[in-house]
N, C-alpha and C positions, 0 to 999 in steps of 0.2 A: 415319638411322643407326644401326648395330650394332656394338658392338666386343665381340672376346672378350679376357678377361684372363687367361693361364697363369700358375701356381703362387703362387696368390692365398692367403696365411696369414691365419688367425682376425687376427693384429694389425694386418692389413693393410685388411680388410673395413669397418670403419667410416670409413675415409677412402674408399674406393670406393663405399661407399652415398652419401655426403655429396654427393661429385663427381656422380654418377649424379643424385639427387635435385636439384641446385643447374641441371644442364647439361638435366636433363630428356631425356639419351640414355642409352638403354639397354646394360649392360655384364653379361656374362656371367661369371660368376666360376668359376674352375676351378684345383680345388687343386692339380691333376697338374700337371706341367711338361709344356713342350712335345715332344713327340720322336714316331715312327712309330706307337705306340701311343693317342696324343690329338690327331693333326693334323683330323681328320675333322670334329673335334667344331667345327671354325674355319669348315665349309661352310656359306654364306649371311650370313656375316658380312664388313664392310667393312675393319675392322681388327685386329691383334693387339699386347697388350699383353702383356709377358713380360718376366720374371728368371727366370735361373737360372745353375748352373755349369757344368752339361752342356753339351755342345756341341748348338748350331743346324747341323743336319747339311743336307748339298745334299739330301736324300732330301723330307725336312720342307720346306724351302724351296722348293722345285718342287712339292710339295702345297701350300699356301699360294697360290702363283702361279696354281696350274691350278682355283683357287676362286676368283679372282678380287683375291686381298688383295694387295695391293702396298705396303704400310702398316704395316711393323712398327716399335713402340717398346719400347724396354728402357727398366725403371726402373731400371737402375743406368748406372756411368761405362763401365767395359771391354767391348768388342768382341771380343775376341781369341779367341772362342769361336763367332764366326759366320763361315760359311762363305763366304769373301768370293767368290768364283767363281760361287757359286748366286746371290749378292743380284746380282750385275752381269748376268749370266746370264737373270735373271727381271724385270731392272728394278726391284729390290723398293725402297721409298727406307727407311731405317734410323735412329732417333733414339736418342738416349742423355739420360741427365738428368747432364751434366757437374757438377753443384754442389749437387746435393741438402741437403747439408750440411757443407761444408768443418771447422764448428767440431768438428761430433761425430770425424770421424777423429784430428785435429790432438787436440785433449784426449784421447781414449786413448792416443794415442804416448806425449804428455806423461806424463800420469798413471803410465803402466807403467814409464817411464822413470825418474821421481820412487821408485818403487817398487822398484827396481832399486838405486836409489843408497841408499838408506834401510834396505836389505835387509827389505822387512817381511814377506818370504814367510818368509824362515830366524826372525824373529822370532815369525810367526805357529806354525811348527812348534816353535820352542823352549818358547812358551807352552803349547801343546797339549801339551806332554811336562811343563809344570809347572817351566820353565826359566826365570827370571825374570830372569837376568843380563843384565848387558850385554856383558860382554865375550864374546869377542872379535869381535862383531859391530857393528864403528865403521862408521859412514855416510861418504859423499864430499857435496860442496854442489856444487850444480848451479852456483852463480855465481862459483864457482873455474875451472869448465870451458869447452871449446872445442867446440861444438856445429855438426858439419858435416851440413847441409841437402841431401841430391843430391834435385834436382828442388823448383823453388820457384815452380811452380803454385799454385793457389788454396788446397791444403790447406798445401803446405809453406812458406807465407806466413803461413798462422795458425800453425803452427809456431812458426815463426822470431818472431812477436809472444807467444805463449806463454812461451819461452824469455828473451826480453829482459825479461820481466818477473819473471822469477826473477835476472837479472842477469848472464846468459851471454853469453859471447863469441861469435859469429856468424858461420861462413863458409858460405858455399854454391856450389853447381854445377849447373849447364843448361847444353842448348845455345841456349837463348831466356833471353834478360837482362831481367829485369823493370825496367824504368827507377827505379821511385824505390830499388829493391835496390841498382840499380846506383851512383846517386847517392851510397848508404849506401856502398858500397865493399867488399861481403861475399864478392865473387865472386873464386874462385880458376879459374886457368886449366885446370886440369886435372883428374880423379877422384883422380891420385896425389898433388898437391899435398895436396886434402881426406883421402887419406888418411894423409899424414904428420904432419898438424896436428892433427886432430879427437880429443877425449877419448870424445864420443860421436858415431855415425854413423845418421841414420836416412833411410830411402830410402821417397823418395813418387813413383814412376817409375811409367810406366805399363807394361804386357808387352808387350812388341815381339820380335822375334826379335833383335834385335840386344844387346838387355842381358838376356837368357836367361840366370840363372849370373851378373850383374853383381861378386856379392860372391861369389870363389871363391878357392879356395888362393893362387892367385898375389893377388888383393886385398885379403884378411887379413894377407897377409906383407907387405904398406908400410905398414901402420897400426899403429899406437902399442900397445906391449903394455899388455893391462889396457883396452883398449877396450870402450864398449858397444855393441850393434847393435841398431837400432829399427826392426821393418818391420811398416808397417799399410797397405802397399800393396800386392803381389801377390805370392803363393809363390815364381814362378820365379824371382824377382829373386834369391833366395838359394840360393846351391846347400847343400843340407841337410848333405849330409856333408862339404862342406869345415868347415861351421859347427860341428859335433860335434868334427871334429878341432880347430879352433881355440879352441872350449871346453876338451878337452882339456888342451891344452897351455899355456892359462893365455893365450893371445893376446889373446882376447875375455874379459872379465872378467863379463861377463853379456848375457844378449838376451831382447828382449822380441817375440813372434812374435803376431800377430793372421792372421796368415794363413802357409798353407805348402802347398808344391808338389805334393803330393798331397792335398790336402786333400778333393777332389770326392768326396762319398759316404762321408766320414768326417764333416767338422763340419757342426753342425746333426743328431746322430744320437744317440739315449740308445740304448748300448750294454749297461747293464744295470751295469756292473762294469768296473772300468779295466783290468782282464784281457782283458778280452773286445773290448779297441779291436784292430781289426786292422791295427796298423801299428807296426812294432817301432823306427822312428827317430823315431816320433813322440813314442811313451811312452819311449824314451832321455831326448826335452828335456823332456818334462813333470816327469821323478823328479827333475830337477835343480833345487836350491834357488836357481840364478843365471838360472835359464830360467824367463820367464814367457809360458804357452801359453795364448790367447784363442781360440776359435773363430768368428771372422770377424766379429767382432760391433761392430767399431769404428764402423759405420756404423748402428747397433739403439740411434738414439734414438726419441722420439716424433716429433721433429721432421723430420727424415731419413726415417723412414717415410712419414710423410704428404706430405713432398713428393715422393719416389719414385714414391709411388702417382697423384698428381692431376698433377705435372709431366708424367709420361708421358702420362696421358688427354688430356691440352692440347694434346701434341707429336701425339698420332695423331688428334687430331679435325682438328690442321692438313692434316697430310699429307692426310689425304682428302678435306677439302674444298678445301685452297690446291695439294697436290702439294708443298707445304716448309712448311720448320721449322726456327726459328733453331737449334735443338740438332741438326740434322741431320748423320747421321757421313758422311764421303764414303771409298768404298773403291778 
């Protein structure tokens, strides 16, 4: 058995080598992403392990299938960049890593929320200029606030547990109710109700056509004045222009964004200087003291990276040997 792994970073290599040695399975590590210019390298392999934000196009998937590769394992959760028609047409089986480390995502989400509430960004800038005064940079306390959690899956539940530790009141919205949270009575019936009641709104939904730009002008209009927005899920969930308008008006008091709807080709890139970043809306957000932008790093912990690599490799072996895996995605 031979597996090819695309988009392998330096920080992933130790875990890939560890797994390969332990399992006695050859894994070819390719630093480049899987696209039309690199797909030919997969010829002669039994399966492919991948991670990227750029699309897995029909032409690439057709080529994999022509090589006899019908086992594709993603090292991440989202599959919205996979051409579903090509997957079905070629009978390619796909797995993802649905829970590489929910704690990693949740911890950054709450860390950034606390930074917003304590205005650490403002204090950092003041101190850098020799201003050590307190006023007018006064903070809010999380235990006095209602946190609205949109989507109460693995990550959403971790966020709930952390925020409860701070003493916050929790409300949640999800089409699918978790039985334990249902017993706690945290669910509201509609998003509108959550918007109206929450002081903080944190989003943990997947990216689907139905919830693209879920947080738009209409949604912001239904929220409390001075609401805080946290998005460590998917960039397309937030209409960036609408968010900027809500920040300008004061409707949104602060936002923490680990994702951005136009992040592909921008995040995880060194442009050499701030001015060289080729996205004016993103720079608009980064410049604001009440906005915290991180470049899609919520997942980026030692635990999560190891799990992403090794879970995906295990799944790929199952697809090759058995034709199925517990983390198989239906298209």
